[in-house]
C-alpha positions as CSV (number, residue, x, y, z in Angstrom):
1,X,-99.2,-157.7,17.5
2,X,-96.2,-158.0,20.1
3,X,-92.7,-157.8,19.4
4,X,-89.7,-159.4,21.4
5,X,-85.8,-159.5,21.0
6,X,-83.4,-161.8,21.9
7,X,-79.5,-161.7,20.8
8,X,-79.9,-163.1,17.7
9,X,-83.5,-162.7,16.7
10,X,-86.7,-160.6,16.5
11,X,-89.8,-162.3,17.3
12,X,-92.9,-160.9,15.8
13,X,-96.5,-162.3,17.1
14,X,-99.7,-161.7,15.7
15,X,-102.5,-162.4,17.7
16,X,-106.2,-163.0,15.6
17,X,-105.1,-161.6,12.8
18,X,-104.6,-164.0,10.1
19,X,-105.2,-161.6,7.3
20,X,-102.3,-159.6,8.4
21,X,-99.9,-163.1,9.2
22,X,-100.7,-164.4,5.9
23,X,-99.7,-161.2,4.1
24,X,-96.4,-161.0,5.8
25,X,-95.8,-165.0,5.2
26,X,-96.6,-164.5,1.2
27,X,-93.9,-161.5,1.2
28,X,-91.4,-163.8,2.8
29,X,-92.4,-166.7,0.4
30,X,-91.7,-164.1,-2.3
31,X,-88.4,-162.4,-1.1
32,X,-86.7,-165.1,1.2
33,X,-84.6,-168.3,0.4
34,X,-83.3,-169.1,3.8
35,X,-86.1,-169.9,6.0
36,X,-88.2,-172.8,7.5
37,X,-91.9,-172.9,8.7
38,X,-95.1,-174.1,8.4
39,X,-99.1,-172.6,8.4
40,X,-98.7,-170.7,11.3
41,X,-94.7,-170.3,12.2
42,X,-92.3,-169.3,10.1
43,X,-88.5,-168.2,10.5
44,X,-86.5,-166.1,8.4
45,X,-82.7,-166.3,8.7
46,X,-80.6,-163.9,7.7
47,X,-78.7,-163.8,4.2
48,X,-76.1,-161.0,2.8
49,X,-77.8,-160.6,-0.5
50,X,-81.5,-160.0,0.9
51,X,-80.4,-157.1,3.3
52,X,-82.7,-154.9,1.0
53,X,-85.4,-156.9,1.2
54,X,-85.0,-157.4,5.0
55,X,-84.9,-153.9,5.3
56,X,-87.9,-153.4,3.3
57,X,-90.0,-156.3,5.5
58,X,-88.6,-154.9,8.8
59,X,-90.3,-151.4,7.7
60,X,-93.5,-152.6,7.0
61,X,-93.7,-154.4,9.8
62,X,-92.7,-151.1,12.1
63,X,-95.6,-149.3,10.2
64,X,-98.3,-152.3,10.5
65,X,-97.2,-152.5,14.6
66,X,-97.6,-148.3,14.6
67,X,-101.0,-149.1,13.3
68,X,-101.9,-151.5,15.5
69,X,-100.1,-150.4,18.6
70,X,-101.6,-146.7,18.7
71,X,-99.2,-145.2,21.8
72,X,-96.2,-147.0,20.0
73,X,-92.5,-144.6,20.9
74,X,-90.8,-143.9,17.9
75,X,-87.6,-145.6,19.4
76,X,-89.4,-149.0,19.3
77,X,-90.5,-148.4,15.7
78,X,-86.7,-147.7,15.3
79,X,-85.6,-150.7,16.7
80,X,-87.9,-152.6,14.5
81,X,-86.6,-151.3,11.4
82,X,-82.7,-151.5,12.6
83,X,-83.2,-155.5,13.4
84,X,-81.8,-156.3,9.9
85,X,-78.8,-158.5,11.3
86,X,-81.8,-160.6,13.2
87,X,-83.2,-163.6,12.3
88,X,-87.1,-162.9,12.0
89,X,-89.4,-165.4,13.6
90,X,-93.2,-164.5,12.7
91,X,-95.8,-166.3,14.6
92,X,-100.0,-166.3,14.3
93,X,-101.0,-166.8,17.6
94,X,-104.5,-167.8,18.2
95,X,-106.8,-167.3,21.3
96,X,-107.4,-171.3,21.8
97,X,-104.0,-172.5,20.8
98,X,-102.0,-174.2,23.6
99,X,-98.4,-173.8,23.5
100,X,-96.5,-177.3,23.4
101,X,-94.0,-178.2,26.4
102,X,-90.5,-179.6,25.1
103,X,-88.1,-181.3,27.6
104,X,-84.7,-181.2,26.3
105,X,-82.0,-183.0,28.4
106,X,-78.6,-181.7,28.1
107,X,-75.3,-183.9,28.9
108,X,-71.6,-183.7,28.4
109,X,-69.9,-186.3,27.1
110,X,-65.8,-186.8,27.8
111,X,-66.1,-183.3,29.4
112,X,-65.6,-181.8,25.9
113,X,-68.8,-182.3,23.4
114,X,-72.5,-180.5,24.3
115,X,-75.5,-183.4,23.7
116,X,-79.1,-182.3,23.3
117,X,-81.5,-185.5,23.7
118,X,-85.1,-184.3,22.5
119,X,-88.3,-186.1,23.7
120,X,-89.9,-185.5,20.3
121,X,-88.8,-184.7,17.1
122,X,-89.8,-181.3,16.0
123,X,-87.8,-180.2,13.0
124,X,-88.2,-176.2,13.3
125,X,-86.6,-176.4,17.0
126,X,-84.0,-178.2,15.8
127,X,-83.1,-176.6,12.7
128,X,-83.3,-172.9,15.1
129,X,-80.5,-174.6,17.7
130,X,-78.4,-175.4,14.3
131,X,-78.7,-172.0,13.4
132,X,-78.0,-170.8,16.8
133,X,-74.7,-172.5,16.9
134,X,-73.7,-171.5,13.4
135,X,-70.1,-170.8,13.9
136,X,-70.0,-174.3,15.7
137,X,-69.7,-178.0,14.1
138,X,-73.2,-179.3,14.6
139,X,-74.6,-182.5,14.0
140,X,-78.1,-184.2,14.5
141,X,-78.9,-187.9,14.4
142,X,-83.1,-188.3,13.8
143,X,-83.1,-191.8,15.1
144,X,-82.0,-190.8,18.1
145,X,-83.3,-187.3,18.4
146,X,-80.1,-186.1,19.5
147,X,-78.0,-183.4,18.6
148,X,-74.3,-182.9,19.0
149,X,-72.5,-179.4,19.5
150,X,-68.6,-179.4,19.6
151,X,-67.0,-176.2,21.2
152,X,-65.9,-173.4,20.2
153,X,-64.3,-171.9,23.3
154,X,-65.9,-169.4,25.6
155,X,-68.5,-168.1,22.6
156,X,-70.1,-172.1,23.5
157,X,-70.1,-170.8,27.0
158,X,-71.8,-167.3,26.3
159,X,-74.6,-169.1,23.8
160,X,-75.2,-171.9,26.1
161,X,-75.9,-169.4,29.2
162,X,-78.6,-167.3,27.2
163,X,-80.2,-170.7,25.7
164,X,-80.6,-172.3,28.9
165,X,-82.6,-169.4,30.2
166,X,-85.3,-169.3,27.8
167,X,-88.6,-170.4,28.7
168,X,-90.6,-170.3,25.8
169,X,-88.9,-170.4,22.1
170,X,-90.4,-170.9,19.1
171,X,-94.1,-170.7,20.8
172,X,-93.6,-173.5,22.7
173,X,-92.5,-174.1,26.7
174,X,-89.0,-175.7,26.7
175,X,-87.5,-177.1,29.7
176,X,-83.8,-177.8,29.5
177,X,-82.3,-180.5,31.8
178,X,-78.8,-181.1,33.0
179,X,-76.5,-181.9,35.7
180,X,-75.4,-178.1,37.1
181,X,-72.2,-179.3,38.8
182,X,-71.2,-181.2,35.5
183,X,-72.0,-178.1,33.6
184,X,-70.1,-175.9,35.9
185,X,-66.9,-177.9,35.7
186,X,-67.3,-177.9,31.6
187,X,-67.6,-174.2,31.9
188,X,-64.5,-174.2,33.8
189,X,-62.4,-176.4,31.4
190,X,-63.5,-174.4,28.1
191,X,-62.0,-171.6,30.1
192,X,-58.6,-173.6,30.7
193,X,-58.4,-174.9,27.2
194,X,-58.8,-171.0,25.8
195,X,-55.6,-169.8,28.0
196,X,-53.9,-173.0,26.8
197,X,-54.6,-172.2,23.3
198,X,-53.7,-168.6,24.2
199,X,-50.3,-169.5,25.5
200,X,-49.7,-171.8,22.3
201,X,-50.3,-169.2,19.8
202,X,-47.4,-166.6,22.2
203,X,-45.2,-169.4,22.3
204,X,-45.8,-169.4,18.3
205,X,-45.1,-165.7,17.9
206,X,-42.0,-166.1,20.1
207,X,-40.7,-168.9,18.0
208,X,-42.4,-168.0,14.7
209,X,-39.1,-168.3,12.9
210,X,-38.2,-172.0,14.0
211,X,-42.0,-172.9,12.8
212,X,-41.2,-171.3,9.4
213,X,-38.3,-173.4,9.0
214,X,-40.1,-176.6,9.2
215,X,-43.8,-175.4,7.4
216,X,-45.7,-175.8,10.4
217,X,-48.1,-173.6,11.9
218,X,-49.5,-172.9,15.8
219,X,-52.4,-175.6,15.2
220,X,-50.2,-178.1,14.1
221,X,-49.9,-181.1,16.5
222,X,-46.4,-182.1,17.8
223,X,-46.7,-185.3,16.0
224,X,-47.6,-183.1,12.4
225,X,-44.2,-181.0,13.2
226,X,-42.2,-184.0,13.8
227,X,-43.3,-185.7,10.4
228,X,-42.7,-182.3,8.6
229,X,-38.9,-182.6,10.2
230,X,-38.6,-185.7,9.3
231,X,-39.8,-185.3,5.6
232,X,-37.2,-182.2,5.5
233,X,-34.3,-184.4,7.1
234,X,-34.8,-186.9,4.2
235,X,-34.8,-184.3,1.7
236,X,-31.8,-181.9,2.7
237,X,-29.4,-184.6,4.1
238,X,-26.1,-183.9,3.0
239,X,-25.3,-187.8,1.8
240,X,-28.3,-187.6,-0.3
241,X,-26.4,-185.6,-2.8
242,X,-23.5,-185.8,-5.5
243,X,-20.1,-184.9,-3.3
244,X,-18.5,-183.3,-6.3
245,X,-20.6,-180.0,-6.1
246,X,-19.1,-178.6,-3.1
247,X,-21.5,-175.2,-3.5
248,X,-24.7,-177.3,-3.1
249,X,-23.5,-179.5,-0.4
250,X,-22.5,-176.7,1.9
251,X,-25.9,-175.1,1.1
252,X,-27.5,-178.3,2.3
253,X,-25.6,-178.8,5.2
254,X,-26.3,-175.3,6.4
255,X,-30.1,-176.0,5.9
256,X,-29.9,-179.6,7.4
257,X,-28.6,-177.8,10.5
258,X,-31.4,-175.3,10.5
259,X,-33.9,-177.8,10.5
260,X,-32.3,-179.6,13.4
261,X,-31.9,-177.0,15.4
262,X,-35.1,-175.4,15.0
263,X,-36.9,-178.9,15.7
264,X,-35.0,-179.1,19.0
265,X,-35.9,-175.7,19.9
266,X,-39.4,-176.5,19.4
267,X,-39.5,-180.0,20.8
268,X,-38.1,-178.5,23.9
269,X,-40.6,-175.7,24.5
270,X,-43.9,-177.7,23.0
271,X,-43.1,-180.6,25.7
272,X,-44.3,-178.1,28.5
273,X,-47.2,-176.5,26.6
274,X,-48.4,-180.3,25.7
275,X,-48.1,-181.6,29.1
276,X,-50.7,-178.8,30.5
277,X,-52.6,-179.3,27.8
278,X,-53.4,-183.3,28.7
279,X,-53.9,-182.3,32.4
280,X,-57.4,-180.7,31.7
281,X,-58.6,-183.2,28.3
């Protein structure tokens, strides 16, 4: 039995011991719902309401590992048992089994989205990568065998860096093909966008009272700010009132003036930040 680890997974490879493999596989069928697999391979994804089963399963794996590896250290066994926050991959490896070679072409479209094009359709690998980028918007097109990943700031860079270094994945040899210069420029772009987003949020904190007057948030585009402003202008314009109610006219006039002032302040500051963002789009 071989145990290996990555940031998101514990991989358990059982060699020439079908009895142990199918015993563990049977337990996964009974105890886990979020999983994919086939005859000699299964991946169990983390689910919060299955933590008890995961602890039991990994504790059992550590006992089997200790039995098979007579010189196993206590630290190794503890590491297995403490991997409850990772996906679990269980693989049966036979001596005559040949690992499959899979080529994946990576392209950056519009200097924004990452596109993986697979040379073959391999459902387990596709599902694995979709779960790997679980905090991202990901779509897969079966007809073209392409996966599109929409970025999530610098987290995307960190995940890509780790993924592109992998030579073996899910019992297959993986080769990623991509333009190194294009990828380098893409990483710089994501870092710049993060800095601009940070500035926009800092701007929002400074101008928060004006955003609140218009019922806006830092995530709103300027067009959304403008539309909310126009709606409020129509709602609170003094000309829309019965002029005989002087108190109400005074209240609406004050509100109208606050709306105008808030919009002008936001507009003048937003213009500079918007130009900065467009420069790297």
